[in-house]
N, C-alpha and C positions, 0 to 999 in steps of 0.2 A: 775670619776666625779662624784658629787653626782647628783641624779635624781631631777630635778624642780617640783614643782606643778603641771606646766601647762603640763608635758609628761607623772605623772601617772595618771591627767582627759585625756590624750588621752588613756591610757591602756583599753579594754573592763572588766579588772578584778579590777579595782582600788575601788569599793564597796566592795569588797571580799578582796583587801590587807587592805582596813580602818579597817575593824572589824577584823582582824588578829594586827592589830599594835596598835589598842584601849583597846584588850585583853591583849598582850602584856603589855601595859602600867600600864593595872590595877596593875597588877602582882607587877610589878616596884613598884609601887605607896607603897605594904607590905615591901616591903623591905627597900625603901626608908623611912618608918617608924621605923620600927629595926634598922637603921643605927644613927638615931636621939637620942637613947633612949641609943647606946652604945658611940655615940661620944665624950660624955665628958670623960670618961676611955681610949680609942684609939686618942691618940693626933696629929696620924699621919694619921686619917682613912679621906677616902674622898668618895663620891657617885658617880659612872661614869659608865655612860649608863646601868643600873640594877646592878649593882655590887658595893659591896664594897670593895674598895681599900684599902691596907697597903706599904706603903712605907716604904722602909729602912732608917737606922737612915745616917745622914749625914758624908759626911768625915768630916776630918778636915782642908781643903781645901772649900769647899762649907760652913761651917758656919761662918767663919770667910770672907767670899766674902759676905753673905747674913747680920752680922753684919756690916761690912763695908757700904755698901750701906743704910740700916736702919739708920744708925747713922746720913748718907747726906745727907736725906732724908725728914727724919722726923724731921731735927733741921731745914731746909732750909722751910718746911710747918707751921712747929710751930712757928718759930721764924717772917715769914709773917703772918700769921695767916689765913693761905690757907685752911683747913678741915683738913682731918684724916689721917693719915699713920697707918695702919693694918700690921701684919705680919701673922705668917702659924699658929699661932692654931686658928686664926678668920675665921668662917665660911662664905664664900661667897654660897649665896645657889638662883641656876638660874631657867630655868622655868621645866627642867629635871636635872640638876646635880648638884652637892655639892662639892665645891673647896676650900682650904687654898692652896693660895696662897703663896709663901715665902714674898713677899711685895706688897701691894696693897695701893694705893692713890684715897681718896673719895676726891670733892671740896666740896666746901660749901653745895653748893646746896641740898649735899644728905648726908652731916654730919649732916646737923640741927635738921634732922627728927631721928638723932640717941640716944636712950635713956641711961642709965645707965645698963639696964636688957638688951640692944637690942642682940640678938643670932643670927639671919638669916640677913646676911647684901645683897643688890644690887651688883649688875653689877659693879665694879670700875669705876673711870678713868681710869687707869694706874696703871696694872699688873706687878710685875719683879718675873720672876722664874728664879732660879740657875738649870741648868741641876743637874741632878746625873744618877748614870746607870738604875735606878728604875723608873725614871721620865723621862728621854731626850724626848721618845715616845709620851707618851700623852700629854706632854708639846709642842711637834714639831707637835701633830696632833687633838686629840681631844679637847684637852684647845685653840688652835690655833685656831679652830672654831667656837670654842661656846663663846671664850670670844667677835671673830667680830661680831659673828650672835647677842650677847646681848650689844653689842656698847661699847666695852673697848674700847677708841680711841686710848691708845699709849699699846704695850708690849715690854718689852724688855727678849731674851731671851741672859741668861748671862752661858757663858760655863769657868766653876773652872778651870778645868784641863787646857785647851787652852788659859785661861787669855783672853776671846774672849768677844765681847758684840756685839748682833744684836738686832737691832732699829728697829720695825715696827709700822706703823700710819695707822689706817683703812680710808681705803678712798673707797666712792661706796661700802662699806658693806665690804670688802677685807682688809688684811694687805697685806702694803707695802713697804717694807725693803727700811726704808732711812740710815741706814749706817751696816754696820761689820767689827770691827775693835779690833785691838789691842793696842792701843794706839792715842794720839790725846784726844784732847774733844769731848763729846756724851752734845747736846742739847737739852732738853724734849722741847715736841711740846707741852704737855698739860699744863707744867710749866714753860711757855718760858722763867723764868731770871735761873732755874735750869740748870746748864751747869756746870760739873765737867769733871778733867780729867780721863779719861778712867781707867789708873795704880791706881787708887784712890780707885777702887773696888777690887783691890790684891795686892797694896804694901802698907804695913802701913806707911811708913814717907809721900808718896803721901797722904795717905787718910787725915794725920795728918795735913796734908798744905790746901788740901781742906776745913775740918772742920773747920779751922780756917777762911777762908775768909767766909766761910756762919754763922759764929756768930759775 
């Protein structure tokens, strides 16, 4: 269980803990600045809790799933002029960590401020992460907590190996599971009219059929 601020303030050594935390975070800043210098040449790198993390390359299945969902979401958002859909080379820079979500959506309220040279993006409204052996743990723990803390309203965790989608929605600053399924339909909360067959994330023919509906 995470320790709350009130619990820390009840500790007699709270001031000492604060000094130690501030010292550690100052050291992180130097490492984060180094990360920003190398991030252009290391497309898979993320900065998480003071460390530069390099992910392994995608499997064939993972890459296909990202492509299928990106085409569906990108088409829907683009056709209806609902904002901007980014993909994994885009850097989402939060208060402590820097992530490269597989797919992320920004509504017009945020995307209207993006310029051609924009590099450090705020918390998205909706994120999709496709699990891999090297990312599964952080997708389900660190990112799960951090996205919630920074107000990412909707979070999909997609398992390419087991062909399953989990849909989470932010309520009272915590994610609640709305759906975990292999088939049927999934309806976005952030984008209420974005409703697709779950199989469209994994099956070529179903994907094409859903794409035609969106076009």
